[in-house]
C-alpha positions in Angstrom: 66.2 51.4 61.3 63.3 52.4 63.6 59.8 52.1 62.1 57.4 54.9 62.9 54.3 54.0 64.8 51.3 55.1 62.6 49.4 56.1 65.8 52.0 58.7 66.7 50.9 61.0 63.9 47.2 60.6 64.9 48.0 61.3 68.5 49.9 64.5 67.6 46.9 65.6 65.4 44.4 64.9 68.3 46.7 66.7 70.8 46.8 69.8 68.6 43.1 69.7 68.0 42.6 69.5 71.8 44.9 72.5 72.4 42.6 74.6 70.1 39.5 73.2 71.7 40.9 74.1 75.2 41.5 77.7 74.1 37.9 77.9 72.9 36.6 76.3 76.1 38.4 78.9 78.2 36.6 81.7 76.2 33.2 80.1 75.6 31.5 77.7 78.0 29.1 76.6 75.2 31.9 74.4 74.0 31.4 72.4 77.2 27.7 72.2 76.5 28.3 70.8 73.1 30.6 68.1 74.5 28.1 67.2 77.2 25.3 67.0 74.6 27.4 64.8 72.3 28.3 62.5 75.2 24.8 62.2 76.4 23.6 61.3 72.9 26.4 58.7 72.5 25.6 57.1 76.0 21.9 57.0 75.2 22.7 55.2 71.9 24.7 52.6 73.9 21.7 51.9 76.0 22.4 49.8 79.1 25.9 48.8 78.0 27.7 52.1 78.1 31.3 52.0 77.0 33.8 52.6 79.8 35.4 55.4 77.9 32.1 57.3 77.9 31.8 56.8 81.6 35.3 58.3 82.0 34.4 61.3 79.9 31.2 61.8 81.9 33.3 62.0 85.0 35.7 64.5 83.4 32.9 66.7 82.0 30.7 66.7 85.0 33.2 66.8 87.9 35.8 69.3 86.6 35.4 73.0 86.0 35.7 74.3 82.5 39.3 75.6 83.3 40.2 72.1 84.7 38.8 70.4 81.6 40.8 72.7 79.4 43.9 71.8 81.4 43.1 68.1 81.0 42.6 68.5 77.3 46.2 69.9 77.0 47.8 67.5 79.4 50.0 64.6 78.3 48.8 62.2 81.0 48.1 58.7 79.9 44.4 59.2 80.6 44.2 62.4 78.5 46.1 60.7 75.7 43.8 57.7 75.8 40.6 59.7 76.0 41.6 61.9 73.0 40.8 59.0 70.8 37.1 59.3 71.7 36.6 63.0 72.4 33.1 64.3 72.9 34.2 67.7 71.6 33.3 66.6 68.0 31.9 69.6 66.2 33.9 72.3 67.9 36.4 72.5 65.1 35.2 73.0 61.5 36.1 70.5 58.8 38.5 73.1 57.3 40.3 73.4 60.6 40.6 69.7 61.1 41.9 69.3 57.5 44.4 72.1 58.0 45.8 70.4 61.1 46.0 67.1 59.4 47.8 68.5 56.4 50.3 70.4 58.6 51.2 67.1 60.3 51.4 65.2 57.0 53.9 67.8 55.6 55.9 67.5 58.8 56.1 63.7 58.3 57.2 63.9 54.7 
């Protein structure tokens, strides 16, 4: 019997959320402004000791075009999968949207 990794479900939820965020980013560049604002706030809070994950996100958000960022969000590269765990796109999806995605995945697991 193979035990399920509890992180698999969380990874699938985050990937689905990022697919929706990528669609919105392609239509509305303000989505990128929100992510940059969140990241700047988080980095400022860290002070001199900025977490490496924030530095990685800073490179993604400031070196790639919005279309390239949307592609990155939907990719399954190890880097994209890892960075999903600390996405600066918080606030793009409503609480109701996030709960709907989570419930959908919980039903699929049951």
